[in-house]
C-alpha positions in Angstrom: 13.3 7.2 -24.4 10.8 7.6 -21.6 7.1 7.9 -22.0 3.9 7.2 -20.1 2.4 3.7 -20.2 -0.4 4.3 -17.8 -2.9 7.2 -17.3 -1.9 9.7 -14.7 -2.3 8.0 -11.3 -3.1 9.3 -7.9 0.6 9.8 -7.1 2.8 9.6 -10.2 3.3 7.9 -13.6 4.4 4.4 -14.4 6.9 4.5 -17.2 9.0 2.3 -19.5 12.5 3.4 -20.4 14.8 2.0 -23.1 18.4 2.5 -24.1 20.2 1.2 -27.2 23.9 0.8 -27.2 25.9 0.0 -30.3 29.6 -0.8 -30.8 30.7 -2.0 -34.2 28.2 -4.7 -35.3 27.0 -5.4 -31.8 23.8 -3.7 -30.5 22.2 -4.2 -27.1 18.9 -2.6 -26.3 17.8 -2.5 -22.6 14.3 -1.8 -21.5 12.7 -1.6 -18.1 9.2 -0.9 -16.8 7.8 0.2 -13.5 6.2 -3.1 -12.7 6.7 -5.9 -10.2 8.2 -8.5 -12.5 8.1 -9.6 -16.1 8.2 -13.4 -16.5 10.4 -15.0 -19.2 7.5 -15.9 -21.4 6.1 -12.4 -21.3 9.5 -10.9 -21.9 9.9 -13.2 -25.0 6.5 -12.1 -26.3 7.4 -8.4 -25.8 10.7 -9.0 -27.5 9.0 -10.7 -30.4 6.7 -7.6 -30.9 9.8 -5.3 -30.8 11.7 -7.4 -33.4 8.7 -7.2 -35.8 9.1 -3.4 -35.7 12.9 -3.0 -35.7 14.8 -2.4 -39.0 15.9 -5.6 -40.7 19.5 -5.2 -39.7 18.6 -5.0 -36.0 15.7 -7.3 -36.0 17.8 -10.5 -36.0 21.1 -9.2 -34.6 20.3 -7.0 -31.6 20.4 -8.4 -28.1 17.3 -7.2 -26.2 17.1 -7.2 -22.4 13.7 -6.5 -20.8 13.4 -6.1 -17.0 11.2 -4.6 -14.3 12.1 -2.2 -11.5 10.4 -4.7 -9.2 7.9 -2.0 -8.2 5.4 -3.4 -5.7 2.8 -0.6 -6.4 2.0 -1.0 -10.1 -0.6 -3.1 -11.8 -0.1 -6.8 -11.0 2.1 -8.5 -13.6 2.5 -11.8 -11.7 -0.6 -13.2 -9.9 -3.8 -11.4 -10.9 -3.0 -10.0 -14.3 -5.2 -7.6 -16.2 -4.6 -9.1 -19.7 -5.9 -6.0 -21.5 -3.6 -3.7 -19.6 -0.6 -6.0 -20.0 -1.2 -6.2 -23.7 -1.0 -2.4 -23.9 2.2 -2.4 -21.7 3.9 -5.0 -23.9 3.2 -2.8 -26.9 4.5 0.3 -25.2 7.7 -1.5 -24.1 8.2 -2.8 -27.7 7.7 0.8 -29.0 10.2 2.2 -26.5 12.8 -0.4 -27.8 12.2 0.6 -31.4 12.4 4.4 -30.5 15.7 3.8 -28.7 17.2 2.0 -31.7 16.1 4.8 -34.0 17.7 7.4 -31.8 21.3 6.0 -31.9 24.0 8.7 -32.2 27.7 8.9 -31.5 28.3 8.8 -27.8 30.8 8.3 -25.0 30.1 6.2 -21.9 31.4 6.7 -18.3 30.7 4.4 -15.4 31.0 4.9 -11.7 30.2 3.0 -8.5 29.7 3.8 -4.9 27.8 2.7 -1.9 24.3 3.7 -0.6 22.9 1.9 2.4 19.8 4.0 3.3 16.8 1.9 4.1 18.5 -1.4 3.1 17.7 -4.5 5.2 17.3 -8.2 4.9 14.8 -10.1 7.0 15.5 -13.7 5.8 18.5 -16.0 5.9 21.0 -15.7 4.4 21.2 -12.1 5.4 22.7 -10.3 2.4 22.7 -6.6 1.7 24.4 -5.2 -1.5 24.9 -1.5 -1.0 26.6 -0.9 -4.4 25.1 1.9 -6.4 26.2 1.7 -10.1 25.9 4.5 -12.6 26.3 4.4 -16.4 26.3 7.8 -18.1 25.9 8.1 -21.8 26.8 11.5 -23.4 26.7 12.7 -27.0 30.2 12.8 -28.6 31.7 16.1 -29.6 29.7 19.3 -29.6 27.6 20.1 -26.6 28.1 16.6 -25.0 24.5 16.6 -23.8 23.3 13.7 -21.7 21.6 10.9 -23.7 20.9 8.6 -20.8 21.8 7.8 -17.2 21.3 4.3 -16.0 21.3 3.6 -12.2 21.3 0.2 -10.6 20.8 -0.3 -6.8 19.5 -3.4 -5.0 16.6 -2.7 -2.8 12.8 -3.4 -2.8 10.7 -0.5 -4.2 8.0 -0.9 -1.5 8.3 2.4 0.3 4.6 2.8 1.0 3.7 -0.9 1.8 1.8 -0.9 5.0 1.5 2.9 5.1 -1.6 4.3 6.8 -2.5 8.0 6.7 -1.8 9.9 9.9 -4.8 11.1 11.9 -8.5 10.1 11.7 -9.8 9.7 8.2 -12.9 7.7 9.1 -15.3 10.3 7.9 -13.7 10.5 4.5 -13.5 6.7 4.3 -17.2 6.4 5.2 -18.2 8.6 2.3 -16.5 6.1 0.0 -18.1 3.1 1.7 -14.9 2.1 3.4 -15.0 1.8 7.2 -13.0 0.2 10.0 -10.1 -1.9 8.8 -11.1 -1.1 5.2 -10.0 2.5 5.7 -6.6 2.2 4.0 -4.9 2.9 0.7 -4.0 -0.7 -0.1 -4.6 -1.5 -3.7 -6.1 1.9 -4.4 -3.2 3.7 -6.0 -0.4 3.2 -8.5 3.1 4.7 -8.1 6.5 4.0 -9.5 7.8 4.3 -5.8 11.3 5.5 -5.3 12.6 4.5 -8.8 10.2 7.0 -10.2 11.4 9.7 -7.8 15.1 8.9 -8.6 14.3 9.2 -12.4 12.6 12.5 -11.9 15.5 13.9 -9.8 18.1 12.7 -12.3 16.2 14.1 -15.3 
């Protein structure tokens, strides 16, 4: 289940995605959002909201895992938090969890792993790079075997545009917006899901 959690931005949407997996009496619901990080206390509150909305049989038994893509270009969820926006986001993540649980259907799962090193680097000791790219594919059982979900895990910072400055001279355009000199940059003036958003679009 993927849906918009922030109005259309200058570049692309920020989204939250949830997947429910059930085998026998065990249910795991994973949710992630295009934000920098979600602290434990905030995750617990979002989980509490989701459990209030889940059916009784899942409300107490389901394992809920909430994470972030570690996107450096979304609204701040760590240091200078907009509480009103965060409240909306928490409700949207909880809603995605409930929708995923409601959409359970018979399925088969395949997993694969490979390596992808493009753009990976480590600047601090100990220098560790993990190039593994893991994929989990969930397909409907029987019939048309349509794809229900594809989960991709790869370890690298989503900060593609950090420090980016536009090519050429944009001083005239900046001046019309009251930004001149060193203030003529895009820092803090856009939201994007960075490359996790592009990967999601391409896979979909």
